[in-house]
N, CA, C and O atoms as a CHARMM CRD file, in Angstrom:
* protein
*
  324
    1    1 MET  N    -90.83600  90.71500 112.66600 PROA 1      0.00000
    2    1 MET  CA   -91.29900  89.40000 113.05800 PROA 1      0.00000
    3    1 MET  C    -90.11600  88.48400 113.35600 PROA 1      0.00000
    4    1 MET  O    -90.15100  87.70900 114.31200 PROA 1      0.00000
    5    2 VAL  N    -89.08200  88.57400 112.54500 PROA 2      0.00000
    6    2 VAL  CA   -87.90500  87.73200 112.74000 PROA 2      0.00000
    7    2 VAL  C    -87.25900  88.02900 114.09100 PROA 2      0.00000
    8    2 VAL  O    -86.86300  87.11400 114.81200 PROA 2      0.00000
    9    3 LEU  N    -87.15700  89.30100 114.42500 PROA 3      0.00000
   10    3 LEU  CA   -86.56700  89.67400 115.71300 PROA 3      0.00000
   11    3 LEU  C    -87.40800  89.16700 116.88100 PROA 3      0.00000
   12    3 LEU  O    -86.86500  88.73400 117.89800 PROA 3      0.00000
   13    4 ALA  N    -88.70600  89.21900 116.74000 PROA 4      0.00000
   14    4 ALA  CA   -89.58900  88.72600 117.80000 PROA 4      0.00000
   15    4 ALA  C    -89.45900  87.21200 117.95100 PROA 4      0.00000
   16    4 ALA  O    -89.40400  86.70100 119.06900 PROA 4      0.00000
   17    5 LEU  N    -89.40800  86.49900 116.83300 PROA 5      0.00000
   18    5 LEU  CA   -89.20900  85.04800 116.89100 PROA 5      0.00000
   19    5 LEU  C    -87.89500  84.71100 117.57400 PROA 5      0.00000
   20    5 LEU  O    -87.84000  83.82600 118.42800 PROA 5      0.00000
   21    6 GLU  N    -86.84200  85.41500 117.19900 PROA 6      0.00000
   22    6 GLU  CA   -85.52400  85.16700 117.78200 PROA 6      0.00000
   23    6 GLU  C    -85.51900  85.46100 119.28100 PROA 6      0.00000
   24    6 GLU  O    -84.93500  84.70800 120.06000 PROA 6      0.00000
   25    7 ALA  N    -86.15800  86.53700 119.67900 PROA 7      0.00000
   26    7 ALA  CA   -86.22000  86.89200 121.10100 PROA 7      0.00000
   27    7 ALA  C    -86.96800  85.81700 121.89600 PROA 7      0.00000
   28    7 ALA  O    -86.55400  85.45000 122.99600 PROA 7      0.00000
   29    8 GLU  N    -88.05300  85.32600 121.34200 PROA 8      0.00000
   30    8 GLU  CA   -88.80800  84.29200 122.03900 PROA 8      0.00000
   31    8 GLU  C    -88.01200  82.99200 122.11300 PROA 8      0.00000
   32    8 GLU  O    -88.05600  82.29800 123.12900 PROA 8      0.00000
   33    9 LEU  N    -87.28600  82.65500 121.04600 PROA 9      0.00000
   34    9 LEU  CA   -86.44000  81.46200 121.08500 PROA 9      0.00000
   35    9 LEU  C    -85.37300  81.61100 122.16300 PROA 9      0.00000
   36    9 LEU  O    -85.13600  80.67400 122.92500 PROA 9      0.00000
   37   10 GLN  N    -84.73300  82.75600 122.23900 PROA 10     0.00000
   38   10 GLN  CA   -83.70600  82.96900 123.25100 PROA 10     0.00000
   39   10 GLN  C    -84.29500  82.81600 124.65800 PROA 10     0.00000
   40   10 GLN  O    -83.63800  82.28500 125.55400 PROA 10     0.00000
   41   11 ASN  N    -85.50400  83.27200 124.84300 PROA 11     0.00000
   42   11 ASN  CA   -86.16200  83.12500 126.13100 PROA 11     0.00000
   43   11 ASN  C    -86.41300  81.65100 126.45200 PROA 11     0.00000
   44   11 ASN  O    -86.20300  81.21400 127.58400 PROA 11     0.00000
   45   12 ILE  N    -86.85800  80.89500 125.46500 PROA 12     0.00000
   46   12 ILE  CA   -87.09700  79.46400 125.67300 PROA 12     0.00000
   47   12 ILE  C    -85.78000  78.74800 125.96900 PROA 12     0.00000
   48   12 ILE  O    -85.71700  77.90900 126.86800 PROA 12     0.00000
   49   13 LEU  N    -84.73300  79.07600 125.21800 PROA 13     0.00000
   50   13 LEU  CA   -83.42100  78.46600 125.45900 PROA 13     0.00000
   51   13 LEU  C    -82.89300  78.82500 126.85000 PROA 13     0.00000
   52   13 LEU  O    -82.31200  77.98200 127.53300 PROA 13     0.00000
   53   14 TYR  N    -83.09200  80.05100 127.25800 PROA 14     0.00000
   54   14 TYR  CA   -82.62700  80.49800 128.56600 PROA 14     0.00000
   55   14 TYR  C    -83.31100  79.71600 129.68400 PROA 14     0.00000
   56   14 TYR  O    -82.68300  79.39500 130.69300 PROA 14     0.00000
   57   15 ASN  N    -84.58000  79.41500 129.51000 PROA 15     0.00000
   58   15 ASN  CA   -85.34800  78.71300 130.53500 PROA 15     0.00000
   59   15 ASN  C    -85.26200  77.19200 130.42900 PROA 15     0.00000
   60   15 ASN  O    -85.81300  76.48300 131.27100 PROA 15     0.00000
   61   16 LEU  N    -84.57600  76.68400 129.40200 PROA 16     0.00000
   62   16 LEU  CA   -84.45700  75.23300 129.22300 PROA 16     0.00000
   63   16 LEU  C    -83.58200  74.65600 130.31300 PROA 16     0.00000
   64   16 LEU  O    -82.47900  75.14100 130.56300 PROA 16     0.00000
   65   17 LYS  N    -84.07200  73.63500 130.94800 PROA 17     0.00000
   66   17 LYS  CA   -83.31900  72.92400 131.98000 PROA 17     0.00000
   67   17 LYS  C    -83.33200  71.44100 131.65700 PROA 17     0.00000
   68   17 LYS  O    -84.00900  70.99600 130.73000 PROA 17     0.00000
   69   18 TYR  N    -82.58800  70.69900 132.42200 PROA 18     0.00000
   70   18 TYR  CA   -82.38200  69.27900 132.16900 PROA 18     0.00000
   71   18 TYR  C    -83.67900  68.50200 131.97000 PROA 18     0.00000
   72   18 TYR  O    -83.74900  67.65800 131.07700 PROA 18     0.00000
   73   19 SER  N    -84.68000  68.75400 132.75400 PROA 19     0.00000
   74   19 SER  CA   -85.90200  67.94500 132.70600 PROA 19     0.00000
   75   19 SER  C    -87.05600  68.59400 131.94700 PROA 19     0.00000
   76   19 SER  O    -88.20100  68.16500 132.09200 PROA 19     0.00000
   77   20 LYS  N    -86.78100  69.61400 131.14500 PROA 20     0.00000
   78   20 LYS  CA   -87.88300  70.37300 130.53500 PROA 20     0.00000
   79   20 LYS  C    -87.87700  70.34900 129.01000 PROA 20     0.00000
   80   20 LYS  O    -88.29400  71.32700 128.38900 PROA 20     0.00000
   81   21 LEU  N    -87.42400  69.27900 128.39600 PROA 21     0.00000
   82   21 LEU  CA   -87.39000  69.21800 126.93200 PROA 21     0.00000
   83   21 LEU  C    -88.79700  69.27400 126.34600 PROA 21     0.00000
   84   21 LEU  O    -89.05200  70.04600 125.42100 PROA 21     0.00000
   85   22 ASP  N    -89.70300  68.47100 126.87100 PROA 22     0.00000
   86   22 ASP  CA   -91.07000  68.44700 126.34200 PROA 22     0.00000
   87   22 ASP  C    -91.74100  69.81400 126.45600 PROA 22     0.00000
   88   22 ASP  O    -92.45200  70.24300 125.54800 PROA 22     0.00000
   89   23 SER  N    -91.51200  70.48100 127.56400 PROA 23     0.00000
   90   23 SER  CA   -92.08400  71.80900 127.76900 PROA 23     0.00000
   91   23 SER  C    -91.52100  72.80200 126.75600 PROA 23     0.00000
   92   23 SER  O    -92.26400  73.62500 126.22200 PROA 23     0.00000
   93   24 ALA  N    -90.22300  72.73400 126.48700 PROA 24     0.00000
   94   24 ALA  CA   -89.59300  73.65000 125.52800 PROA 24     0.00000
   95   24 ALA  C    -90.11500  73.40100 124.11600 PROA 24     0.00000
   96   24 ALA  O    -90.36100  74.34800 123.37000 PROA 24     0.00000
   97   25 ILE  N    -90.28300  72.13900 123.74900 PROA 25     0.00000
   98   25 ILE  CA   -90.81700  71.81200 122.42500 PROA 25     0.00000
   99   25 ILE  C    -92.25300  72.32500 122.29700 PROA 25     0.00000
  100   25 ILE  O    -92.64000  72.86600 121.26200 PROA 25     0.00000
  101   26 LYS  N    -93.02700  72.14800 123.35100 PROA 26     0.00000
  102   26 LYS  CA   -94.40200  72.66700 123.34700 PROA 26     0.00000
  103   26 LYS  C    -94.39500  74.18800 123.20200 PROA 26     0.00000
  104   26 LYS  O    -95.20900  74.74700 122.46700 PROA 26     0.00000
  105   27 ASP  N    -93.47800  74.85400 123.90100 PROA 27     0.00000
  106   27 ASP  CA   -93.38100  76.31000 123.81600 PROA 27     0.00000
  107   27 ASP  C    -93.04800  76.76100 122.39300 PROA 27     0.00000
  108   27 ASP  O    -93.58200  77.76400 121.91900 PROA 27     0.00000
  109   28 ILE  N    -92.17200  76.02800 121.71600 PROA 28     0.00000
  110   28 ILE  CA   -91.81900  76.35200 120.32800 PROA 28     0.00000
  111   28 ILE  C    -93.05400  76.22500 119.43900 PROA 28     0.00000
  112   28 ILE  O    -93.31600  77.09200 118.60600 PROA 28     0.00000
  113   29 LYS  N    -93.80500  75.15100 119.61600 PROA 29     0.00000
  114   29 LYS  CA   -94.99900  74.93800 118.79500 PROA 29     0.00000
  115   29 LYS  C    -96.04800  76.02200 119.03600 PROA 29     0.00000
  116   29 LYS  O    -96.67900  76.50200 118.09500 PROA 29     0.00000
  117   30 VAL  N    -96.22800  76.40000 120.28900 PROA 30     0.00000
  118   30 VAL  CA   -97.18400  77.45800 120.63000 PROA 30     0.00000
  119   30 VAL  C    -96.73000  78.78600 120.01900 PROA 30     0.00000
  120   30 VAL  O    -97.53400  79.53600 119.46500 PROA 30     0.00000
  121   31 MET  N    -95.41900  79.06400 120.12900 PROA 31     0.00000
  122   31 MET  CA   -94.87100  80.30700 119.59200 PROA 31     0.00000
  123   31 MET  C    -95.06200  80.38300 118.08200 PROA 31     0.00000
  124   31 MET  O    -95.51500  81.40400 117.56700 PROA 31     0.00000
  125   32 THR  N    -94.72000  79.31000 117.36900 PROA 32     0.00000
  126   32 THR  CA   -94.84500  79.35200 115.91100 PROA 32     0.00000
  127   32 THR  C    -96.31100  79.39600 115.47900 PROA 32     0.00000
  128   32 THR  O    -96.64000  80.02900 114.47600 PROA 32     0.00000
  129   33 ALA  N    -97.18900  78.73200 116.22400 PROA 33     0.00000
  130   33 ALA  CA   -98.61700  78.80100 115.90500 PROA 33     0.00000
  131   33 ALA  C    -99.13100  80.23600 116.04000 PROA 33     0.00000
  132   33 ALA  O    -99.95300  80.69000 115.24300 PROA 33     0.00000
  133   34 LYS  N    -98.64300  80.93200 117.04200 PROA 34     0.00000
  134   34 LYS  CA   -99.03800  82.33100 117.24300 PROA 34     0.00000
  135   34 LYS  C    -98.60700  83.18900 116.04700 PROA 34     0.00000
  136   34 LYS  O    -99.37000  84.02700 115.56500 PROA 34     0.00000
  137   35 TYR  N    -97.38900  82.96900 115.58100 PROA 35     0.00000
  138   35 TYR  CA   -96.89900  83.75900 114.44700 PROA 35     0.00000
  139   35 TYR  C    -97.55300  83.32200 113.13100 PROA 35     0.00000
  140   35 TYR  O    -97.71600  84.13400 112.22000 PROA 35     0.00000
  141   36 GLN  N    -97.92400  82.04800 113.03100 PROA 36     0.00000
  142   36 GLN  CA   -98.68700  81.59700 111.85600 PROA 36     0.00000
  143   36 GLN  C   -100.02300  82.32600 111.79200 PROA 36     0.00000
  144   36 GLN  O   -100.46400  82.74500 110.72200 PROA 36     0.00000
  145   37 GLN  N   -100.65600  82.47100 112.94300 PROA 37     0.00000
  146   37 GLN  CA  -101.94400  83.16700 112.99800 PROA 37     0.00000
  147   37 GLN  C   -101.76900  84.63800 112.60700 PROA 37     0.00000
  148   37 GLN  O   -102.58100  85.18900 111.86400 PROA 37     0.00000
  149   38 LEU  N   -100.71000  85.26400 113.11000 PROA 38     0.00000
  150   38 LEU  CA  -100.43800  86.65700 112.73900 PROA 38     0.00000
  151   38 LEU  C   -100.21600  86.78700 111.23800 PROA 38     0.00000
  152   38 LEU  O   -100.69400  87.73400 110.61300 PROA 38     0.00000
  153   39 ALA  N    -99.49000  85.83100 110.66300 PROA 39     0.00000
  154   39 ALA  CA   -99.22100  85.86600 109.22300 PROA 39     0.00000
  155   39 ALA  C   -100.51100  85.71400 108.42400 PROA 39     0.00000
  156   39 ALA  O   -100.71300  86.40200 107.42300 PROA 39     0.00000
  157   40 SER  N   -101.37600  84.81600 108.86600 PROA 40     0.00000
  158   40 SER  CA  -102.62100  84.60500 108.11900 PROA 40     0.00000
  159   40 SER  C   -103.57700  85.78600 108.26100 PROA 40     0.00000
  160   40 SER  O   -104.41200  86.01600 107.38700 PROA 40     0.00000
  161   41 ASP  N   -103.45900  86.53400 109.35500 PROA 41     0.00000
  162   41 ASP  CA  -104.30600  87.71200 109.54900 PROA 41     0.00000
  163   41 ASP  C   -103.77300  88.93200 108.79800 PROA 41     0.00000
  164   41 ASP  O   -104.50200  89.90300 108.59500 PROA 41     0.00000
  165   42 GLY  N   -102.51600  88.88600 108.38700 PROA 42     0.00000
  166   42 GLY  CA  -101.87600  90.03900 107.76800 PROA 42     0.00000
  167   42 GLY  C   -102.06200  90.07400 106.26600 PROA 42     0.00000
  168   42 GLY  O   -103.06500  89.59300 105.73900 PROA 42     0.00000
  169   43 ASN  N   -101.09900  90.64000 105.59100 PROA 43     0.00000
  170   43 ASN  CA  -101.11100  90.81000 104.14000 PROA 43     0.00000
  171   43 ASN  C   -101.19100  89.44700 103.44600 PROA 43     0.00000
  172   43 ASN  O   -100.26900  88.63800 103.54900 PROA 43     0.00000
  173   44 GLN  N   -102.27700  89.20600 102.75300 PROA 44     0.00000
  174   44 GLN  CA  -102.49600  87.90300 102.12200 PROA 44     0.00000
  175   44 GLN  C   -101.56900  87.64600 100.93900 PROA 44     0.00000
  176   44 GLN  O   -101.40400  86.49900 100.52300 PROA 44     0.00000
  177   45 ASN  N   -100.97000  88.68600 100.39700 PROA 45     0.00000
  178   45 ASN  CA  -100.03500  88.49900  99.29100 PROA 45     0.00000
  179   45 ASN  C    -98.74000  87.83000  99.73900 PROA 45     0.00000
  180   45 ASN  O    -98.13900  87.06300  98.98600 PROA 45     0.00000
  181   46 ILE  N    -98.31400  88.12200 100.96400 PROA 46     0.00000
  182   46 ILE  CA   -97.06100  87.54400 101.45000 PROA 46     0.00000
  183   46 ILE  C    -97.27500  86.46200 102.50400 PROA 46     0.00000
  184   46 ILE  O    -96.30600  85.86100 102.96900 PROA 46     0.00000
  185   47 ALA  N    -98.51400  86.20500 102.88800 PROA 47     0.00000
  186   47 ALA  CA   -98.81600  85.21700 103.93300 PROA 47     0.00000
  187   47 ALA  C    -98.24000  83.82900 103.62700 PROA 47     0.00000
  188   47 ALA  O    -97.68600  83.20600 104.53200 PROA 47     0.00000
  189   48 PRO  N    -98.34600  83.31300 102.38500 PROA 48     0.00000
  190   48 PRO  CA   -97.76600  81.98300 102.12700 PROA 48     0.00000
  191   48 PRO  C    -96.24800  81.94300 102.32300 PROA 48     0.00000
  192   48 PRO  O    -95.70700  80.95800 102.82500 PROA 48     0.00000
  193   49 THR  N    -95.57900  83.00000 101.93100 PROA 49     0.00000
  194   49 THR  CA   -94.12300  83.05500 102.09500 PROA 49     0.00000
  195   49 THR  C    -93.75900  83.12400 103.57100 PROA 49     0.00000
  196   49 THR  O    -92.84500  82.43200 104.02000 PROA 49     0.00000
  197   50 ILE  N    -94.45400  83.93600 104.31100 PROA 50     0.00000
  198   50 ILE  CA   -94.18800  84.04600 105.74900 PROA 50     0.00000
  199   50 ILE  C    -94.51300  82.73400 106.44600 PROA 50     0.00000
  200   50 ILE  O    -93.77500  82.30300 107.33300 PROA 50     0.00000
  201   51 SER  N    -95.59800  82.10200 106.05700 PROA 51     0.00000
  202   51 SER  CA   -95.97500  80.82300 106.64800 PROA 51     0.00000
  203   51 SER  C    -94.90000  79.76800 106.40300 PROA 51     0.00000
  204   51 SER  O    -94.54900  79.01200 107.30900 PROA 51     0.00000
  205   52 LYS  N    -94.38400  79.71900 105.19100 PROA 52     0.00000
  206   52 LYS  CA   -93.30800  78.77200 104.87300 PROA 52     0.00000
  207   52 LYS  C    -92.06300  79.07800 105.70800 PROA 52     0.00000
  208   52 LYS  O    -91.41700  78.16500 106.22200 PROA 52     0.00000
  209   53 PHE  N    -91.73300  80.35200 105.83900 PROA 53     0.00000
  210   53 PHE  CA   -90.58700  80.77200 106.63700 PROA 53     0.00000
  211   53 PHE  C    -90.74100  80.33200 108.09100 PROA 53     0.00000
  212   53 PHE  O    -89.80000  79.81400 108.69300 PROA 53     0.00000
  213   54 ILE  N    -91.92500  80.54000 108.64500 PROA 54     0.00000
  214   54 ILE  CA   -92.17000  80.16700 110.04000 PROA 54     0.00000
  215   54 ILE  C    -92.06200  78.65800 110.21200 PROA 54     0.00000
  216   54 ILE  O    -91.52100  78.19400 111.21500 PROA 54     0.00000
  217   55 ASP  N    -92.56600  77.88100 109.25300 PROA 55     0.00000
  218   55 ASP  CA   -92.43900  76.42200 109.31700 PROA 55     0.00000
  219   55 ASP  C    -90.97500  75.99700 109.32800 PROA 55     0.00000
  220   55 ASP  O    -90.58100  75.11700 110.09300 PROA 55     0.00000
  221   56 GLU  N    -90.18300  76.62200 108.48300 PROA 56     0.00000
  222   56 GLU  CA   -88.75400  76.29300 108.43400 PROA 56     0.00000
  223   56 GLU  C    -88.05100  76.70600 109.72000 PROA 56     0.00000
  224   56 GLU  O    -87.17100  75.99800 110.20900 PROA 56     0.00000
  225   57 MET  N    -88.43600  77.83500 110.25500 PROA 57     0.00000
  226   57 MET  CA   -87.83500  78.29200 111.50500 PROA 57     0.00000
  227   57 MET  C    -88.22300  77.38200 112.66100 PROA 57     0.00000
  228   57 MET  O    -87.41700  77.14600 113.56100 PROA 57     0.00000
  229   58 GLU  N    -89.44100  76.87300 112.64500 PROA 58     0.00000
  230   58 GLU  CA   -89.86600  75.96200 113.70500 PROA 58     0.00000
  231   58 GLU  C    -88.94600  74.74600 113.75000 PROA 58     0.00000
  232   58 GLU  O    -88.51800  74.32500 114.82400 PROA 58     0.00000
  233   59 TYR  N    -88.64600  74.18500 112.58600 PROA 59     0.00000
  234   59 TYR  CA   -87.73500  73.03600 112.52800 PROA 59     0.00000
  235   59 TYR  C    -86.36600  73.40400 113.09900 PROA 59     0.00000
  236   59 TYR  O    -85.80100  72.65300 113.89400 PROA 59     0.00000
  237   60 LEU  N    -85.83600  74.55200 112.69500 PROA 60     0.00000
  238   60 LEU  CA   -84.51900  74.97100 113.17500 PROA 60     0.00000
  239   60 LEU  C    -84.53700  75.24500 114.68200 PROA 60     0.00000
  240   60 LEU  O    -83.57900  74.92200 115.38400 PROA 60     0.00000
  241   61 TYR  N    -85.61200  75.83300 115.16900 PROA 61     0.00000
  242   61 TYR  CA   -85.72200  76.09300 116.59900 PROA 61     0.00000
  243   61 TYR  C    -85.79900  74.78300 117.38200 PROA 61     0.00000
  244   61 TYR  O    -85.22200  74.66900 118.46300 PROA 61     0.00000
  245   62 MET  N    -86.50200  73.80500 116.84200 PROA 62     0.00000
  246   62 MET  CA   -86.56200  72.49500 117.49800 PROA 62     0.00000
  247   62 MET  C    -85.16400  71.87900 117.58000 PROA 62     0.00000
  248   62 MET  O    -84.79000  71.30000 118.60000 PROA 62     0.00000
  249   63 GLU  N    -84.40300  72.00900 116.50400 PROA 63     0.00000
  250   63 GLU  CA   -83.03400  71.48400 116.50500 PROA 63     0.00000
  251   63 GLU  C    -82.17700  72.21500 117.53500 PROA 63     0.00000
  252   63 GLU  O    -81.37200  71.59000 118.22500 PROA 63     0.00000
  253   64 ALA  N    -82.34300  73.52800 117.64400 PROA 64     0.00000
  254   64 ALA  CA   -81.58600  74.30100 118.63400 PROA 64     0.00000
  255   64 ALA  C    -81.92200  73.84700 120.05300 PROA 64     0.00000
  256   64 ALA  O    -81.03700  73.72500 120.90100 PROA 64     0.00000
  257   65 ILE  N    -83.19400  73.60100 120.30100 PROA 65     0.00000
  258   65 ILE  CA   -83.62600  73.12000 121.61400 PROA 65     0.00000
  259   65 ILE  C    -83.00800  71.75300 121.90300 PROA 65     0.00000
  260   65 ILE  O    -82.52500  71.51700 123.01100 PROA 65     0.00000
  261   66 LYS  N    -83.01800  70.85900 120.92700 PROA 66     0.00000
  262   66 LYS  CA   -82.45600  69.51800 121.12700 PROA 66     0.00000
  263   66 LYS  C    -80.95700  69.57000 121.38700 PROA 66     0.00000
  264   66 LYS  O    -80.44900  68.82700 122.22600 PROA 66     0.00000
  265   67 ILE  N    -80.24800  70.43500 120.67900 PROA 67     0.00000
  266   67 ILE  CA   -78.80700  70.58100 120.88900 PROA 67     0.00000
  267   67 ILE  C    -78.52600  71.08900 122.29900 PROA 67     0.00000
  268   67 ILE  O    -77.65900  70.56600 122.99900 PROA 67     0.00000
  269   68 LYS  N    -79.26600  72.10900 122.70300 PROA 68     0.00000
  270   68 LYS  CA   -79.08500  72.66100 124.05000 PROA 68     0.00000
  271   68 LYS  C    -79.43300  71.62400 125.10400 PROA 68     0.00000
  272   68 LYS  O    -78.76400  71.54100 126.13500 PROA 68     0.00000
  273   69 TYR  N    -80.47100  70.83100 124.86000 PROA 69     0.00000
  274   69 TYR  CA   -80.86700  69.78800 125.80200 PROA 69     0.00000
  275   69 TYR  C    -79.77800  68.72300 125.91600 PROA 69     0.00000
  276   69 TYR  O    -79.46200  68.27300 127.01800 PROA 69     0.00000
  277   70 GLU  N    -79.20400  68.31900 124.78500 PROA 70     0.00000
  278   70 GLU  CA   -78.10800  67.35000 124.81700 PROA 70     0.00000
  279   70 GLU  C    -76.94700  67.87700 125.65700 PROA 70     0.00000
  280   70 GLU  O    -76.29600  67.11300 126.37000 PROA 70     0.00000
  281   71 TYR  N    -76.69400  69.16100 125.57400 PROA 71     0.00000
  282   71 TYR  CA   -75.66900  69.78500 126.40100 PROA 71     0.00000
  283   71 TYR  C    -76.00000  69.58400 127.87500 PROA 71     0.00000
  284   71 TYR  O    -75.12700  69.19900 128.65300 PROA 71     0.00000
  285   72 TYR  N    -77.24000  69.83900 128.27100 PROA 72     0.00000
  286   72 TYR  CA   -77.63400  69.65900 129.66800 PROA 72     0.00000
  287   72 TYR  C    -77.51900  68.20800 130.10300 PROA 72     0.00000
  288   72 TYR  O    -77.10500  67.93500 131.22900 PROA 72     0.00000
  289   73 VAL  N    -77.87900  67.27400 129.23100 PROA 73     0.00000
  290   73 VAL  CA   -77.78300  65.85400 129.56700 PROA 73     0.00000
  291   73 VAL  C    -76.32800  65.47500 129.82600 PROA 73     0.00000
  292   73 VAL  O    -76.01900  64.80600 130.81200 PROA 73     0.00000
  293   74 LYS  N    -75.44200  65.90700 128.93800 PROA 74     0.00000
  294   74 LYS  CA   -74.01700  65.60200 129.10900 PROA 74     0.00000
  295   74 LYS  C    -73.44800  66.28700 130.34100 PROA 74     0.00000
  296   74 LYS  O    -72.63300  65.70800 131.05900 PROA 74     0.00000
  297   75 LYS  N    -73.86900  67.49300 130.58000 PROA 75     0.00000
  298   75 LYS  CA   -73.42000  68.23400 131.75100 PROA 75     0.00000
  299   75 LYS  C    -73.86400  67.51300 133.02700 PROA 75     0.00000
  300   75 LYS  O    -73.09700  67.40300 133.98400 PROA 75     0.00000
  301   76 GLU  N    -75.09300  67.02800 133.03500 PROA 76     0.00000
  302   76 GLU  CA   -75.62800  66.29600 134.18700 PROA 76     0.00000
  303   76 GLU  C    -74.87500  64.98300 134.37800 PROA 76     0.00000
  304   76 GLU  O    -74.57000  64.60100 135.50800 PROA 76     0.00000
  305   77 ALA  N    -74.57700  64.29600 133.28800 PROA 77     0.00000
  306   77 ALA  CA   -73.85700  63.02000 133.36700 PROA 77     0.00000
  307   77 ALA  C    -72.45100  63.20200 133.92400 PROA 77     0.00000
  308   77 ALA  O    -71.93500  62.32000 134.61100 PROA 77     0.00000
  309   78 GLU  N    -71.84000  64.32500 133.63500 PROA 78     0.00000
  310   78 GLU  CA   -70.50400  64.60700 134.13700 PROA 78     0.00000
  311   78 GLU  C    -70.52700  65.13500 135.56900 PROA 78     0.00000
  312   78 GLU  O    -69.49300  65.19700 136.23400 PROA 78     0.00000
  313   79 GLY  N    -71.71300  65.51300 136.03300 PROA 79     0.00000
  314   79 GLY  CA   -71.84000  66.02800 137.37800 PROA 79     0.00000
  315   79 GLY  C    -71.34600  67.44200 137.53200 PROA 79     0.00000
  316   79 GLY  O    -70.99400  67.86600 138.63200 PROA 79     0.00000
  317   80 VAL  N    -71.31500  68.18500 136.42800 PROA 80     0.00000
  318   80 VAL  CA   -70.84800  69.57100 136.44400 PROA 80     0.00000
  319   80 VAL  C    -72.04800  70.49000 136.62800 PROA 80     0.00000
  320   80 VAL  O    -73.07900  70.30500 135.98100 PROA 80     0.00000
  321   81 GLU  N    -71.92400  71.43800 137.47000 PROA 81     0.00000
  322   81 GLU  CA   -73.00600  72.40800 137.67800 PROA 81     0.00000
  323   81 GLU  C    -72.79900  73.60700 136.81200 PROA 81     0.00000
  324   81 GLU  O    -73.60400  74.53700 136.84200 PROA 81     0.00000
């Protein structure tokens, strides 16, 4: 699951462009909701732990998106392609 989350984050980061912050944040929320559903459908003994992990990862992924977006904003301001 961790590898799948990471792969999806890398895909979102790869597709992030200057004007697509809201779309990337929405994609993160959709992605984590999908994995929350998988966790709740799976082993109920570990579901709370996995759910907590996914919540924490969502926050970190949002921060990664914001950092990458700030990079694009600064890059655009400098006029660098």
